[in-house]
ZADO-1210 file (C-alpha; in nm, 4 decimals, padded with zeros to 6 digits):
<atoms>
<atom x="-04.7490" y="-01.3047" z="03.9684" code="MET" pos="1"/>
<atom x="-04.9873" y="-00.9992" z="03.8977" code="ARG" pos="2"/>
<atom x="-05.2886" y="-00.9238" z="04.0753" code="THR" pos="3"/>
<atom x="-05.5929" y="-00.7730" z="03.9027" code="PRO" pos="4"/>
<atom x="-05.5100" y="-00.5340" z="04.0857" code="HIS" pos="5"/>
<atom x="-05.2088" y="-00.4170" z="03.9459" code="GLN" pos="6"/>
<atom x="-05.3781" y="-00.2264" z="03.6797" code="ASN" pos="7"/>
<atom x="-05.5655" y="00.0176" z="03.8683" code="LEU" pos="8"/>
<atom x="-05.4652" y="00.3886" z="03.8653" code="THR" pos="9"/>
<atom x="-05.3247" y="00.5000" z="04.2181" code="ASP" pos="10"/>
<atom x="-05.6646" y="00.6920" z="04.2849" code="GLN" pos="11"/>
<atom x="-05.8318" y="00.3224" z="04.2469" code="GLU" pos="12"/>
<atom x="-05.5904" y="00.1669" z="04.4892" code="LEU" pos="13"/>
<atom x="-05.6227" y="00.4681" z="04.7579" code="VAL" pos="14"/>
<atom x="-05.9686" y="00.4042" z="04.7250" code="GLN" pos="15"/>
<atom x="-05.9977" y="00.0437" z="04.7787" code="LEU" pos="16"/>
<atom x="-05.7375" y="00.0819" z="05.0769" code="TYR" pos="17"/>
<atom x="-05.9922" y="00.3297" z="05.2038" code="ARG" pos="18"/>
<atom x="-06.2774" y="00.0339" z="05.1862" code="GLU" pos="19"/>
<atom x="-06.0499" y="-00.2154" z="05.4017" code="GLY" pos="20"/>
<atom x="-05.8335" y="-00.3750" z="05.0934" code="ASN" pos="21"/>
<atom x="-05.4496" y="-00.3770" z="05.2659" code="HIS" pos="22"/>
<atom x="-05.3281" y="-00.5182" z="04.9455" code="ALA" pos="23"/>
<atom x="-05.3944" y="-00.2320" z="04.7583" code="ALA" pos="24"/>
<atom x="-05.1731" y="-00.0234" z="04.9593" code="MET" pos="25"/>
<atom x="-04.8705" y="-00.2936" z="04.9356" code="GLU" pos="26"/>
<atom x="-04.9344" y="-00.2187" z="04.5595" code="ILE" pos="27"/>
<atom x="-04.8898" y="00.1424" z="04.5988" code="LEU" pos="28"/>
<atom x="-04.5874" y="00.0962" z="04.7753" code="ILE" pos="29"/>
<atom x="-04.4527" y="-00.1445" z="04.5392" code="SER" pos="30"/>
<atom x="-04.5212" y="00.0888" z="04.2690" code="ARG" pos="31"/>
<atom x="-04.3542" y="00.4191" z="04.4303" code="HIS" pos="32"/>
<atom x="-04.1217" y="00.2712" z="04.6182" code="LYS" pos="33"/>
<atom x="-03.8093" y="00.3298" z="04.3906" code="ASP" pos="34"/>
<atom x="-03.9078" y="00.6695" z="04.3296" code="LYS" pos="35"/>
<atom x="-03.9861" y="00.7705" z="04.6632" code="VAL" pos="36"/>
<atom x="-03.6554" y="00.5816" z="04.8550" code="PHE" pos="37"/>
<atom x="-03.4202" y="00.7096" z="04.5721" code="THR" pos="38"/>
<atom x="-03.5339" y="01.0839" z="04.5942" code="SER" pos="39"/>
<atom x="-03.5231" y="01.0626" z="04.9965" code="ILE" pos="40"/>
<atom x="-03.1560" y="00.8910" z="04.9844" code="TYR" pos="41"/>
<atom x="-03.0457" y="01.2029" z="04.6941" code="LEU" pos="42"/>
<atom x="-03.0877" y="01.4256" z="04.9764" code="LEU" pos="43"/>
<atom x="-02.9857" y="01.2326" z="05.2830" code="VAL" pos="44"/>
<atom x="-02.7350" y="01.0172" z="05.1489" code="ARG" pos="45"/>
<atom x="-02.7310" y="00.7876" z="05.4281" code="ASP" pos="46"/>
<atom x="-02.8948" y="00.4582" z="05.3143" code="LYS" pos="47"/>
<atom x="-03.0021" y="00.3713" z="05.6745" code="TYR" pos="48"/>
<atom x="-03.1102" y="00.7099" z="05.7182" code="LEU" pos="49"/>
<atom x="-03.3179" y="00.7197" z="05.4077" code="ALA" pos="50"/>
<atom x="-03.4664" y="00.3722" z="05.4760" code="GLU" pos="51"/>
<atom x="-03.5936" y="00.5123" z="05.8136" code="ASP" pos="52"/>
<atom x="-03.7296" y="00.8242" z="05.6558" code="LEU" pos="53"/>
<atom x="-03.8902" y="00.6394" z="05.3631" code="PHE" pos="54"/>
<atom x="-04.0959" y="00.3988" z="05.6207" code="GLN" pos="55"/>
<atom x="-04.1855" y="00.7024" z="05.8186" code="GLU" pos="56"/>
<atom x="-04.2975" y="00.8508" z="05.4554" code="THR" pos="57"/>
<atom x="-04.5704" y="00.5307" z="05.3941" code="PHE" pos="58"/>
<atom x="-04.6530" y="00.5463" z="05.7743" code="ILE" pos="59"/>
<atom x="-04.7592" y="00.8888" z="05.7379" code="ARG" pos="60"/>
<atom x="-04.9208" y="00.8512" z="05.4216" code="ALA" pos="61"/>
<atom x="-05.1321" y="00.5626" z="05.5287" code="ILE" pos="62"/>
<atom x="-05.2216" y="00.7427" z="05.8641" code="ASP" pos="63"/>
<atom x="-05.3392" y="01.0415" z="05.6618" code="TYR" pos="64"/>
<atom x="-05.5733" y="00.8123" z="05.4414" code="ILE" pos="65"/>
<atom x="-05.6900" y="00.6159" z="05.7339" code="ARG" pos="66"/>
<atom x="-05.8253" y="00.9226" z="05.9497" code="THR" pos="67"/>
<atom x="-05.9414" y="01.0962" z="05.5963" code="GLY" pos="68"/>
<atom x="-05.6984" y="01.3691" z="05.5354" code="ARG" pos="69"/>
<atom x="-05.5787" y="01.2867" z="05.2175" code="TYR" pos="70"/>
<atom x="-05.7324" y="01.4576" z="04.9377" code="ASN" pos="71"/>
<atom x="-05.7906" y="01.2573" z="04.6412" code="ASP" pos="72"/>
<atom x="-05.6894" y="01.4513" z="04.3519" code="GLU" pos="73"/>
<atom x="-05.5537" y="01.1210" z="04.1827" code="GLY" pos="74"/>
<atom x="-05.1649" y="01.2533" z="04.2597" code="LYS" pos="75"/>
<atom x="-05.0605" y="01.0556" z="04.5047" code="PHE" pos="76"/>
<atom x="-04.7043" y="01.0237" z="04.4023" code="LEU" pos="77"/>
<atom x="-04.6403" y="01.4199" z="04.4184" code="PRO" pos="78"/>
<atom x="-04.8129" y="01.3701" z="04.7551" code="TRP" pos="79"/>
<atom x="-04.6243" y="01.0855" z="04.9114" code="VAL" pos="80"/>
<atom x="-04.3041" y="01.2503" z="04.7519" code="MET" pos="81"/>
<atom x="-04.4025" y="01.6044" z="04.9537" code="ARG" pos="82"/>
<atom x="-04.4320" y="01.4001" z="05.2645" code="ILE" pos="83"/>
<atom x="-04.1105" y="01.2374" z="05.1977" code="GLY" pos="84"/>
<atom x="-03.9364" y="01.5896" z="05.1240" code="TYR" pos="85"/>
<atom x="-04.1102" y="01.7310" z="05.4375" code="ASN" pos="86"/>
<atom x="-03.9651" y="01.4640" z="05.6983" code="LEU" pos="87"/>
<atom x="-03.6015" y="01.5094" z="05.5206" code="CYS" pos="88"/>
<atom x="-03.6457" y="01.9016" z="05.6047" code="ILE" pos="89"/>
<atom x="-03.7812" y="01.8338" z="05.9550" code="ASP" pos="90"/>
<atom x="-03.4957" y="01.6233" z="06.0099" code="TYR" pos="91"/>
<atom x="-03.1924" y="01.8449" z="05.8923" code="PHE" pos="92"/>
<atom x="-03.3789" y="02.1086" z="06.1223" code="ARG" pos="93"/>
<atom x="-03.4025" y="01.8713" z="06.3735" code="LYS" pos="94"/>
<atom x="-03.0011" y="01.7907" z="06.3928" code="ILE" pos="95"/>
<atom x="-02.8984" y="02.1563" z="06.3366" code="LYS" pos="96"/>
<atom x="-03.0506" y="02.4542" z="06.3062" code="ARG" pos="97"/>
<atom x="-02.7808" y="02.6400" z="06.1339" code="SER" pos="98"/>
<atom x="-02.6935" y="02.6580" z="05.7318" code="ALA" pos="99"/>
<atom x="-02.5020" y="02.3392" z="05.7492" code="ASP" pos="100"/>
<atom x="-02.6694" y="02.0280" z="05.6421" code="VAL" pos="101"/>
<atom x="-02.5264" y="01.6732" z="05.7326" code="VAL" pos="102"/>
<atom x="-02.6288" y="01.3009" z="05.7350" code="THR" pos="103"/>
<atom x="-02.6510" y="01.1494" z="06.0871" code="SER" pos="104"/>
<atom x="-02.2845" y="00.9853" z="06.0133" code="SER" pos="105"/>
<atom x="-02.1444" y="01.3546" z="05.9975" code="GLY" pos="106"/>
<atom x="-02.1411" y="01.3783" z="05.6303" code="ASP" pos="107"/>
<atom x="-02.2545" y="01.7069" z="05.4464" code="ASP" pos="108"/>
<atom x="-02.5522" y="01.6846" z="05.2359" code="VAL" pos="109"/>
<atom x="-02.3623" y="01.8808" z="04.9297" code="PHE" pos="110"/>
<atom x="-02.1151" y="01.6121" z="04.8858" code="LYS" pos="111"/>
<atom x="-02.2909" y="01.3876" z="04.6569" code="PHE" pos="112"/>
<atom x="-02.2481" y="01.7008" z="04.4127" code="LEU" pos="113"/>
<atom x="-01.9900" y="01.5825" z="04.1331" code="LYS" pos="114"/>
<atom x="-01.6194" y="01.6948" z="04.1096" code="PHE" pos="115"/>
<atom x="-01.3319" y="01.5715" z="03.9195" code="GLU" pos="116"/>
<atom x="-00.9982" y="01.4487" z="04.0799" code="ASP" pos="117"/>
<atom x="-00.8917" y="01.7372" z="04.2684" code="THR" pos="118"/>
<atom x="-00.5867" y="01.8200" z="04.4958" code="SER" pos="119"/>
<atom x="-00.6196" y="01.8683" z="04.8636" code="VAL" pos="120"/>
<atom x="-00.5985" y="02.2658" z="04.8208" code="GLU" pos="121"/>
<atom x="-00.8728" y="02.2360" z="04.5607" code="ASP" pos="122"/>
<atom x="-01.0443" y="02.0230" z="04.7414" code="HIS" pos="123"/>
<atom x="-01.0678" y="02.2323" z="05.0437" code="LEU" pos="124"/>
<atom x="-01.1516" y="02.5417" z="04.8392" code="GLU" pos="125"/>
<atom x="-01.4587" y="02.3254" z="04.6617" code="VAL" pos="126"/>
<atom x="-01.5641" y="02.2789" z="05.0508" code="GLU" pos="127"/>
<atom x="-01.5305" y="02.6343" z="05.1012" code="ARG" pos="128"/>
<atom x="-01.7179" y="02.7261" z="04.7993" code="PHE" pos="129"/>
<atom x="-02.0012" y="02.4766" z="04.8738" code="GLU" pos="130"/>
<atom x="-02.0233" y="02.5852" z="05.2020" code="ASN" pos="131"/>
<atom x="-02.1122" y="02.9393" z="05.0641" code="ARG" pos="132"/>
<atom x="-02.3436" y="02.8553" z="04.8060" code="ILE" pos="133"/>
<atom x="-02.5002" y="02.6408" z="05.0689" code="LYS" pos="134"/>
<atom x="-02.5771" y="02.9297" z="05.2959" code="GLU" pos="135"/>
<atom x="-02.6720" y="03.1501" z="04.9783" code="LEU" pos="136"/>
<atom x="-02.9552" y="02.8661" z="04.8634" code="ILE" pos="137"/>
<atom x="-03.0655" y="02.8933" z="05.2500" code="GLU" pos="138"/>
<atom x="-03.1474" y="03.3064" z="05.1937" code="GLN" pos="139"/>
<atom x="-03.3398" y="03.2268" z="04.8718" code="LEU" pos="140"/>
<atom x="-03.7067" y="03.2772" z="04.9284" code="PRO" pos="141"/>
<atom x="-03.8926" y="02.9560" z="04.9837" code="GLU" pos="142"/>
<atom x="-04.0488" y="02.8730" z="04.6510" code="GLU" pos="143"/>
<atom x="-03.7375" y="02.9399" z="04.5199" code="GLN" pos="144"/>
<atom x="-03.5245" y="02.7318" z="04.7539" code="LYS" pos="145"/>
<atom x="-03.7811" y="02.4556" z="04.6871" code="GLU" pos="146"/>
<atom x="-03.7700" y="02.4382" z="04.3036" code="VAL" pos="147"/>
<atom x="-03.3331" y="02.4483" z="04.3522" code="VAL" pos="148"/>
<atom x="-03.3852" y="02.1835" z="04.5884" code="ILE" pos="149"/>
<atom x="-03.6263" y="01.9970" z="04.3751" code="LEU" pos="150"/>
<atom x="-03.4635" y="02.0259" z="04.0594" code="ARG" pos="151"/>
<atom x="-03.0637" y="01.9848" z="04.1521" code="HIS" pos="152"/>
<atom x="-03.0532" y="01.7713" z="04.4339" code="PHE" pos="153"/>
<atom x="-03.3575" y="01.5387" z="04.3941" code="PHE" pos="154"/>
<atom x="-03.3073" y="01.5667" z="04.0227" code="ASN" pos="155"/>
<atom x="-03.6474" y="01.6094" z="03.9352" code="PHE" pos="156"/>
<atom x="-03.7210" y="01.7121" z="03.5902" code="SER" pos="157"/>
<atom x="-03.9321" y="02.0992" z="03.5644" code="PHE" pos="158"/>
<atom x="-04.2580" y="01.8705" z="03.4714" code="LYS" pos="159"/>
<atom x="-04.2100" y="01.6933" z="03.8255" code="GLU" pos="160"/>
<atom x="-04.1267" y="01.9901" z="04.0014" code="VAL" pos="161"/>
<atom x="-04.4333" y="02.1467" z="03.9164" code="ALA" pos="162"/>
<atom x="-04.6573" y="01.8479" z="03.9802" code="GLU" pos="163"/>
<atom x="-04.5285" y="01.8152" z="04.3247" code="TYR" pos="164"/>
<atom x="-04.5280" y="02.1785" z="04.4262" code="THR" pos="165"/>
<atom x="-04.8774" y="02.2019" z="04.2754" code="LYS" pos="166"/>
<atom x="-04.7508" y="02.5371" z="04.0146" code="ALA" pos="167"/>
<atom x="-04.7875" y="02.5701" z="03.6853" code="PRO" pos="168"/>
<atom x="-04.4851" y="02.4970" z="03.4785" code="LEU" pos="169"/>
<atom x="-04.4099" y="02.8138" z="03.3582" code="ASN" pos="170"/>
<atom x="-04.4158" y="02.9357" z="03.7062" code="THR" pos="171"/>
<atom x="-04.1572" y="02.6761" z="03.8247" code="CYS" pos="172"/>
<atom x="-03.9197" y="02.7845" z="03.5322" code="LEU" pos="173"/>
<atom x="-03.9870" y="03.1484" z="03.6663" code="GLY" pos="174"/>
<atom x="-03.8589" y="03.0644" z="04.0154" code="ARG" pos="175"/>
<atom x="-03.5755" y="02.8946" z="03.8850" code="MET" pos="176"/>
<atom x="-03.4761" y="03.1578" z="03.6636" code="ARG" pos="177"/>
<atom x="-03.4987" y="03.4163" z="03.9785" code="TYR" pos="178"/>
<atom x="-03.3252" y="03.2085" z="04.2082" code="ALA" pos="179"/>
<atom x="-03.0392" y="03.1565" z="03.9794" code="LEU" pos="180"/>
<atom x="-03.0638" y="03.5491" z="03.9478" code="ILE" pos="181"/>
<atom x="-03.0234" y="03.6064" z="04.2915" code="ASN" pos="182"/>
<atom x="-02.8088" y="03.3395" z="04.3432" code="LEU" pos="183"/>
<atom x="-02.5735" y="03.5098" z="04.0943" code="ARG" pos="184"/>
<atom x="-02.6264" y="03.8824" z="04.2759" code="LYS" pos="185"/>
<atom x="-02.5538" y="03.7480" z="04.6209" code="MET" pos="186"/>
<atom x="-02.2421" y="03.5743" z="04.4916" code="MET" pos="187"/>
<atom x="-02.1319" y="03.8948" z="04.2981" code="GLU" pos="188"/>
<atom x="-02.1852" y="04.0708" z="04.6207" code="LYS" pos="189"/>
<atom x="-01.9601" y="03.8524" z="04.8109" code="GLN" pos="190"/>
<atom x="-01.7218" y="03.8075" z="04.5266" code="ARG" pos="191"/>
<atom x="-01.7328" y="03.4387" z="04.5162" code="LEU" pos="192"/>
<atom x="-01.5478" y="03.2816" z="04.2313" code="ALA" pos="193"/>
<atom x="-01.7385" y="03.0742" z="04.0244" code="VAL" pos="194"/>
<atom x="-01.6102" y="02.8257" z="03.8613" code="ARG" pos="195"/>
</atoms>
């Protein structure tokens, strides 16, 4: 059953929540839960961890709104996605300070990259290659690294990357271009075989 509030914009729902209407926050969470949860899951690849981080994302969002720290620009979803992304990054920094990024079950974040059926030797070679790429991505400037992660691991479109980072679309495209150039240079320098 639809409530009259379900036709309101995110901005209007945030305002209603500020005025004490808790149903407004329920609608916001329901409206965006799939995209936020999926984005977190794509990065951590652990359902239970993703659920925890998803809950923490909205707990923080509610806290920010309640304490007046939410800057109402009508961009609720990109703002919540940034909170989720930051929580994922904080989690990875906590569990391991090196370039290895693993989930709580010990699985490498890069395991979700799709590869065709491979032999054991090929699989080991792919793992070594993934580890090298991961180290190289860590060396990119922050803005380039962010675009690479959002585009290839969160599966954002460039338009979504632009909204999320609050940067012009052409700037995001440029950052990706420079990230790929930098990765290629680093790979050539290390003589990595790119398949």
